C-alpha positions as CSV (number, residue, x, y, z in Angstrom):
1,M,56.5,206.2,-98.4
2,A,59.0,203.6,-97.1
3,L,62.5,204.7,-96.2
4,S,64.0,202.1,-98.5
5,N,62.7,204.0,-101.4
6,F,65.1,206.9,-100.8
7,P,68.4,206.7,-102.8
8,R,71.4,205.8,-100.6
9,S,74.9,207.5,-100.9
10,P,78.1,205.4,-101.5
11,L,79.2,206.5,-98.1
12,H,76.1,205.0,-96.5
13,D,76.7,201.8,-98.3
14,M,80.3,201.7,-97.2
15,R,79.3,202.1,-93.6
16,E,76.6,199.4,-93.8
17,M,79.2,197.1,-95.4
18,L,81.6,197.8,-92.6
19,A,78.9,197.0,-90.0
20,N,78.0,193.8,-91.7
21,S,81.6,192.8,-92.0
22,W,82.1,193.5,-88.3
23,R,79.1,191.3,-87.3
24,R,80.2,188.5,-89.5
25,G,83.8,188.7,-88.4
26,S,83.2,189.1,-84.7
27,S,82.2,185.5,-84.3
28,A,85.1,184.4,-86.4
29,V,87.5,186.5,-84.4
30,R,86.4,184.8,-81.2
31,A,87.0,181.5,-82.8
32,T,90.2,182.6,-84.6
33,P,92.2,185.3,-82.7
34,G,94.5,185.8,-85.6
35,L,91.8,187.4,-87.6
36,L,91.7,190.3,-85.1
37,L,94.8,192.0,-86.6
38,L,93.3,191.5,-90.1
39,S,90.1,193.1,-89.0
40,L,91.9,196.1,-87.4
41,G,93.9,196.8,-90.5
42,L,90.8,196.5,-92.6
43,G,89.0,199.1,-90.4
44,I,91.9,201.5,-90.6
45,I,92.0,201.3,-94.4
46,I,88.2,201.8,-94.6
47,W,88.5,204.8,-92.2
48,I,91.2,206.5,-94.2
49,F,89.2,205.9,-97.4
50,V,86.0,207.4,-95.8
51,T,87.9,210.3,-94.3
52,D,89.5,211.1,-97.6
53,E,86.2,211.1,-99.3
54,E,84.8,213.6,-96.9
55,N,87.9,215.9,-96.5
56,P,90.2,215.3,-99.5
57,T,93.9,216.1,-99.3
58,R,95.1,219.1,-101.3
59,S,98.6,219.7,-102.4
60,G,100.3,222.8,-103.9
61,V,102.8,225.6,-103.4
62,F,102.3,227.5,-100.1
63,P,101.5,231.1,-101.1
64,A,103.9,232.8,-98.8
65,P,107.7,232.6,-98.7
66,I,109.3,231.1,-95.6
67,E,112.3,232.9,-94.0
68,V,115.3,230.7,-93.5
69,V,117.0,230.8,-90.1
70,A,120.5,229.6,-89.2
71,V,120.7,227.3,-86.0
72,N,123.5,225.8,-84.0
73,V,126.0,228.5,-85.2
74,G,129.4,228.1,-83.6
75,R,130.7,230.5,-81.0
76,E,133.5,231.9,-83.0
77,V,131.8,232.2,-86.4
78,A,128.8,234.1,-87.7
79,V,126.7,234.1,-90.8
80,A,128.1,236.9,-93.1
81,N,125.4,236.8,-95.9
82,V,121.7,237.3,-95.9
83,L,119.9,234.0,-96.1
84,P,117.2,233.9,-98.8
85,S,113.6,232.8,-98.2
86,T,112.4,229.5,-99.4
87,S,109.3,228.3,-101.2
88,I,107.6,225.0,-100.1
89,R,105.2,222.6,-101.6
90,I,102.8,221.0,-99.0
91,A,100.0,218.6,-98.7
92,A,97.1,219.4,-96.3
93,P,93.5,218.5,-95.7
94,E,91.2,220.8,-97.7
95,D,89.6,222.2,-94.6
96,R,92.9,223.3,-93.1
97,W,94.5,224.8,-96.1
98,D,93.1,228.3,-95.8
99,S,93.9,228.5,-92.1
100,L,97.7,227.9,-92.6
101,T,100.1,230.8,-92.1
102,S,103.9,231.3,-92.3
103,A,104.0,230.8,-88.6
104,N,103.1,227.1,-89.1
105,F,106.4,226.5,-90.9
106,R,110.0,226.9,-89.8
107,A,112.8,226.7,-92.4
108,I,116.3,226.2,-90.9
109,V,119.8,225.5,-91.9
110,D,121.8,223.5,-89.3
111,L,125.3,224.9,-89.0
112,N,126.5,222.7,-86.2
113,G,130.2,221.9,-86.5
114,L,130.7,224.0,-89.6
115,S,133.9,226.1,-89.9
116,A,134.4,229.7,-91.3
117,R,134.0,229.4,-95.0
118,E,131.4,229.5,-97.7
119,Q,129.4,226.3,-98.0
120,T,126.1,224.9,-99.2
121,V,123.8,223.7,-96.5
122,P,120.5,221.8,-97.0
123,V,117.2,223.5,-95.9
124,R,114.9,221.7,-93.6
125,V,111.3,222.8,-93.0
126,E,109.4,221.9,-89.9
127,V,105.7,222.0,-89.4
128,N,104.3,223.6,-86.3
129,D,100.8,223.2,-84.8
130,A,99.3,221.9,-88.0
131,R,98.1,218.2,-87.9
132,G,97.8,216.4,-91.2
133,V,100.1,218.9,-93.0
134,R,103.4,217.6,-94.5
135,V,106.1,219.2,-96.6
136,I,106.5,217.6,-100.1
137,S,109.4,219.7,-101.4
138,V,111.6,222.7,-100.6
139,E,112.8,225.2,-103.2
140,P,115.7,225.7,-103.2
141,P,116.6,222.5,-101.3
142,A,119.9,224.0,-100.2
143,I,121.4,227.5,-99.8
144,V,124.9,229.0,-99.7
145,V,125.9,230.1,-96.2
146,N,129.1,232.2,-95.7
147,L,130.5,231.7,-92.2
148,E,133.2,234.1,-91.1
149,Q,135.2,234.6,-87.9
150,I,133.6,236.9,-85.4
151,V,135.5,240.1,-84.8
152,T,134.9,243.0,-82.4
153,R,135.9,246.7,-82.6
154,E,134.9,250.0,-81.2
155,V,133.0,252.6,-83.2
156,P,131.6,256.1,-82.3
157,V,128.0,256.7,-81.6
158,D,126.4,258.9,-84.3
159,A,123.3,260.6,-82.9
160,R,121.2,262.4,-85.6
161,I,118.6,265.0,-84.9
162,V,115.4,264.6,-87.0
163,G,112.1,266.4,-87.1
164,A,111.2,270.1,-87.2
165,L,111.3,272.5,-84.2
166,P,108.8,275.3,-83.8
167,R,109.6,278.6,-85.4
168,G,112.3,280.5,-83.4
169,F,113.8,277.5,-81.7
170,A,117.1,275.7,-82.4
171,A,118.6,272.4,-81.3
172,G,122.1,272.1,-80.0
173,E,124.4,269.1,-80.6
174,A,123.0,265.7,-79.7
175,V,125.3,264.2,-77.0
176,P,125.3,260.4,-76.6
177,E,126.4,258.6,-73.4
178,P,128.5,256.6,-73.9
179,S,130.1,258.2,-77.0
180,S,131.4,254.9,-78.4
181,V,130.3,251.2,-78.4
182,E,131.6,247.8,-79.5
183,V,130.3,246.2,-82.6
184,S,130.8,242.5,-83.3
185,G,129.9,240.1,-86.1
186,P,131.3,238.6,-89.3
187,E,134.6,240.2,-90.2
188,S,133.4,241.4,-93.6
189,L,130.4,243.1,-92.1
190,V,132.2,244.6,-89.2
191,D,134.7,246.2,-91.6
192,L,131.7,248.1,-93.2
193,V,130.6,249.6,-90.0
194,V,131.7,253.2,-89.4
195,S,129.3,254.1,-86.6
196,A,126.5,253.0,-84.3
197,G,123.7,255.4,-84.9
198,A,120.3,256.5,-83.5
199,D,117.8,259.2,-84.6
200,I,116.3,261.4,-82.0
201,N,113.1,263.2,-83.0
202,V,112.6,266.8,-81.8
203,T,109.5,267.6,-83.7
204,G,107.5,270.3,-81.9
205,L,109.8,270.5,-78.8
206,T,110.6,273.7,-77.0
207,V,112.6,272.2,-74.2
208,G,115.6,269.9,-74.0
209,L,115.3,266.2,-74.4
210,S,117.0,263.2,-72.8
211,Q,116.1,259.8,-74.3
212,S,117.4,256.2,-74.4
213,L,117.5,254.9,-77.9
214,R,118.4,251.6,-79.6
215,L,121.5,251.7,-81.8
216,V,121.9,250.4,-85.3
217,A,125.1,249.7,-87.2
218,R,125.7,252.2,-90.0
219,G,127.9,252.1,-93.0
220,A,129.8,254.9,-94.8
221,G,126.6,256.0,-96.7
222,G,124.5,256.0,-93.5
223,G,122.6,252.8,-94.3
224,E,121.9,250.1,-91.8
225,I,124.2,247.0,-91.7
226,R,122.4,244.0,-90.4
227,G,123.9,241.0,-88.8
228,I,125.9,243.1,-86.3
229,T,125.7,242.9,-82.5
230,I,126.2,246.2,-80.6
231,E,127.2,246.4,-77.0
232,P,125.6,248.3,-75.3
233,A,122.5,248.1,-77.5
234,N,121.0,251.3,-76.1
235,V,122.5,254.7,-75.3
236,L,121.2,257.8,-73.6
237,I,121.1,260.8,-75.9
238,E,120.6,264.4,-74.7
239,V,119.7,267.4,-76.9
240,E,119.6,271.0,-75.7
241,I,116.9,273.2,-77.3
242,E,116.9,277.0,-77.0
243,Q,114.8,279.8,-78.3
244,T,117.1,281.7,-80.6
245,V,114.5,283.9,-82.2
246,L,112.0,285.8,-80.1
247,T,108.7,287.3,-81.2
248,R,107.5,290.7,-80.2
249,T,104.5,292.9,-81.1
250,V,105.4,296.6,-81.6
251,P,103.2,299.7,-82.5
252,L,103.4,301.2,-86.0
253,D,103.8,304.9,-86.8
254,V,103.5,306.9,-90.0
255,E,104.8,310.3,-91.1
256,L,102.4,312.8,-92.7
257,I,104.1,315.2,-95.1
258,G,102.6,318.3,-96.7
259,Q,99.4,320.1,-96.3
260,P,95.8,319.4,-97.6
261,A,94.2,321.9,-100.1
262,P,93.3,325.3,-98.7
263,G,90.3,325.2,-96.4
264,Y,91.0,321.5,-95.5
265,R,92.7,319.9,-92.5
266,V,93.9,316.5,-91.3
267,D,91.2,315.2,-89.0
268,G,93.3,312.2,-87.9
269,F,94.7,308.9,-89.3
270,Q,94.2,305.2,-88.6
271,I,96.7,302.3,-89.0
272,Q,95.2,298.9,-89.5
273,P,96.5,296.8,-87.9
274,R,97.8,299.1,-85.3
275,F,100.5,296.6,-84.1
276,F,102.9,294.5,-86.1
277,E,104.5,291.2,-85.1
278,I,108.3,290.8,-85.7
279,E,110.9,288.3,-84.7
280,G,114.6,288.5,-84.1
281,T,117.2,288.1,-81.4
282,F,116.7,289.4,-77.9
283,D,119.4,292.0,-78.2
284,I,117.9,293.5,-81.4
285,L,114.2,293.4,-80.3
286,Q,114.8,295.2,-77.1
287,T,116.0,298.2,-79.0
288,I,112.9,298.6,-81.1
289,D,110.0,300.7,-79.7
290,T,108.1,301.4,-82.9
291,L,108.2,300.6,-86.6
292,S,107.8,303.3,-89.3
293,L,105.6,302.9,-92.3
294,G,107.3,305.8,-94.1
295,P,105.9,309.1,-95.3
296,V,102.4,309.8,-96.7
297,L,102.1,312.9,-98.9
298,L,99.1,315.2,-98.2
299,D,99.7,317.9,-100.8
300,G,96.4,319.2,-102.2
301,A,94.3,316.5,-100.6
302,R,90.6,317.2,-100.4
303,A,89.3,313.8,-99.4
304,N,90.4,310.8,-97.3
305,L,93.6,309.0,-98.3
306,S,94.1,305.2,-98.1
307,V,97.5,303.7,-98.8
308,A,99.0,300.2,-98.2
309,R,102.5,300.1,-96.6
310,T,105.1,297.6,-95.4
311,P,106.9,298.5,-92.2
312,T,110.6,299.3,-92.5
313,L,112.5,296.6,-90.6
314,P,116.0,297.0,-89.2
315,P,118.7,294.5,-90.0
316,G,118.3,291.2,-88.2
317,V,114.6,291.5,-87.8
318,S,111.9,289.7,-89.9
319,A,108.2,289.9,-90.1
320,V,106.0,287.1,-88.9
321,S,103.4,287.9,-91.5
322,D,103.7,289.2,-95.1
323,D,100.4,291.2,-95.0
324,D,100.5,294.9,-95.8
325,V,99.4,297.6,-93.4
326,D,96.6,300.0,-94.4
327,V,97.1,303.7,-93.5
328,I,93.9,305.8,-93.7
329,V,94.2,309.6,-93.4
330,S,91.0,311.5,-92.7
331,I,90.8,314.9,-94.5
332,A,88.0,317.3,-93.4
333,P,87.1,320.9,-94.4
334,I,88.0,323.6,-91.9
335,E,85.1,325.3,-90.3
336,G,85.1,329.1,-90.2
337,S,83.0,332.2,-90.5
338,T,82.7,335.2,-92.8
339,A,80.8,338.5,-92.9
340,V,78.9,339.4,-96.0
341,T,77.2,342.8,-96.6
342,V,73.7,342.4,-98.1
343,V,71.1,344.9,-99.3
344,P,67.8,343.7,-97.7
345,R,64.7,343.6,-99.8
346,L,61.4,345.1,-98.5
347,V,58.4,342.9,-99.2
348,G,54.7,342.8,-98.2
349,V,54.0,346.6,-98.2
350,A,50.3,347.2,-98.5
351,P,48.9,349.0,-101.5
352,G,48.8,352.8,-101.1
353,L,51.7,352.7,-98.7
354,R,55.4,353.2,-99.2
355,G,58.1,352.1,-96.9
356,A,61.5,353.4,-96.0
357,L,64.2,351.4,-94.0
358,S,66.5,352.9,-91.5
359,E,69.5,351.1,-93.0
360,L,70.2,350.4,-96.7
361,V,72.5,347.4,-95.9
362,V,72.9,344.7,-93.2
363,T,75.9,342.6,-92.3
364,V,75.4,338.8,-92.2
365,V,77.9,336.7,-90.3
366,L,77.9,333.1,-91.8
367,E,79.4,329.9,-90.5
368,G,80.4,326.7,-92.3
369,D,83.2,324.9,-94.1
370,L,85.8,327.4,-95.4
371,P,85.9,325.9,-98.9
372,L,82.2,326.6,-99.2
373,L,82.3,330.0,-97.5
374,N,85.1,331.1,-99.8
375,S,83.1,330.1,-102.9
376,L,80.0,332.1,-101.9
377,D,78.8,335.2,-103.9
378,P,76.9,338.0,-102.1
379,S,74.0,337.3,-104.5
380,D,73.8,333.8,-102.9
381,I,72.6,335.5,-99.6
382,D,69.0,336.7,-99.6
383,A,68.0,339.2,-96.9
384,E,64.4,340.6,-96.6
385,V,62.2,342.7,-94.4
386,D,58.5,341.7,-94.4
387,A,56.0,344.5,-93.9
388,T,53.0,342.2,-94.3
389,G,50.1,343.4,-92.1
390,L,51.8,346.7,-91.0
391,R,50.0,350.0,-91.3
392,L,51.0,353.7,-91.4
393,G,53.7,354.5,-89.0
394,V,57.1,353.4,-87.7
395,A,57.8,349.7,-86.7
396,Q,60.8,347.6,-85.8
397,V,61.0,344.6,-88.3
398,E,63.3,341.6,-88.1
399,V,65.7,340.9,-91.0
400,R,65.2,337.4,-92.3
401,V,68.2,335.8,-94.2
402,E,68.3,332.7,-96.4
403,V,71.6,331.0,-97.2
404,P,72.7,328.0,-99.3
405,E,72.8,324.5,-97.9
406,G,75.8,323.8,-95.8
407,V,76.0,327.3,-94.5
408,S,74.4,328.7,-91.3
409,V,73.7,332.2,-90.1
410,R,75.5,333.1,-86.9
411,E,74.5,336.7,-86.7
412,V,72.7,339.6,-88.5
413,R,73.8,343.1,-87.8
414,P,71.5,344.8,-87.1
415,P,69.0,342.1,-86.5
416,Q,66.1,344.5,-86.9
417,L,65.5,347.6,-89.0
418,E,63.2,350.6,-88.5
419,L,60.5,350.6,-91.1
420,T,58.5,353.8,-91.8
421,L,55.3,353.4,-93.8
422,A,53.7,356.4,-95.4
423,P,51.0,357.0,-97.9
424,T,52.1,357.2,-101.4
425,A,51.9,360.8,-102.9
426,P,48.8,361.5,-105.1
427,P,49.5,361.8,-108.8
428,L,49.8,365.4,-110.1
429,T,46.8,366.6,-112.3
430,P,47.9,368.8,-115.3
431,T,46.3,372.4,-115.7
432,P,43.9,372.5,-118.8
433,T,45.1,374.8,-121.6
434,A,42.5,376.8,-123.7
435,T,42.4,375.9,-127.3
436,P,41.9,379.0,-129.5
437,T,38.8,379.0,-131.6
438,A,38.8,379.3,-135.3
439,E,37.6,382.9,-135.1
440,A,40.4,383.9,-132.7
441,T,42.9,382.3,-134.9
442,A,41.6,384.0,-137.8
443,E,41.7,387.4,-136.0
444,N,45.2,386.9,-135.0
445,E,46.1,386.2,-138.6
446,E,44.5,389.5,-139.6
């Protein structure tokens, strides 16, 4: 396919026309030098046209306000009012529009030769480092500038402490050096200044601080007043920090009042936590050895006691934590012994034998918790003598004792009994009695 068949753009036609014109005109220029200027002007016009087609110029309001700055202010006057920002309308190539910032423009009011009074001054906007950009209009085109005589007076330095110190620390007075400075500026503004202030931050500090800070002019309400010059601009401020409240950990104690139920005793007590953290001044803390948790009543207790208490704090002392303290009192039965008299049972005697023990009763000494021992009945103790396998005669047999759970046998007195086994007595046979016959009976009757 031939290249001529492709459609050509208007720009391509324009360039081709320019080339043809240059070839045709070059011979005429050589013959007629005056045509050179005409050709040059024609080229410039064509170049501008082509460039505008490729990168058209865009006009509109610049999206950011431009701050107005006063220049060439006289030595004896100063600007007393806040200069407003201005809005500008610009024209710029399309490809540069998005890259423009407020730094590319400078709005100024020239106060050269102006005296101390209120007057309207035109605003001029300059373009910096932005080729092809021009300012079309400025809104407002002029602003009111209030020029006043410059006055100077001395004001005190107000150093304010800001921030939070750690618990138990306090900051002393902030001392500036020097204690006063000179402020200068428009008379109406200087009249509003009551001090030159600086804020010194003590957050988290536990030692003193010395810092050089920049001053700002402050009014009666503490707000900053701008447009004022301070000399010197910085001062050295010192703050002393001391530990006014100390922290100490002291042991806890509790008072046990009363007695547990009969047969029970106090086996000990626990305090959880065992130590308590308090804070106060040094003079007060050094007098405290322990803290009391108050009394715990034990009257009639049969099981462990658990109570929550708060330590009693003397005046001038506070607790670091609000948590309660647990007091656990261990109550345990008292261990003891008792003697019980028991009738032993004879078991296991072989048939045809009978046994006789040397003692009718034995004494059993029991050990265990007193409450349990006191509740025992003699019938709860089972003592027996086992004759299983023994034959006729005399033998020493051990006394075996069974007791309820929780009780133990310490001693049996006597531990053995003498057992005598003998045959059982034969049963007595009755003597037969004669029964009278009928004849005898009859004779007797006669």
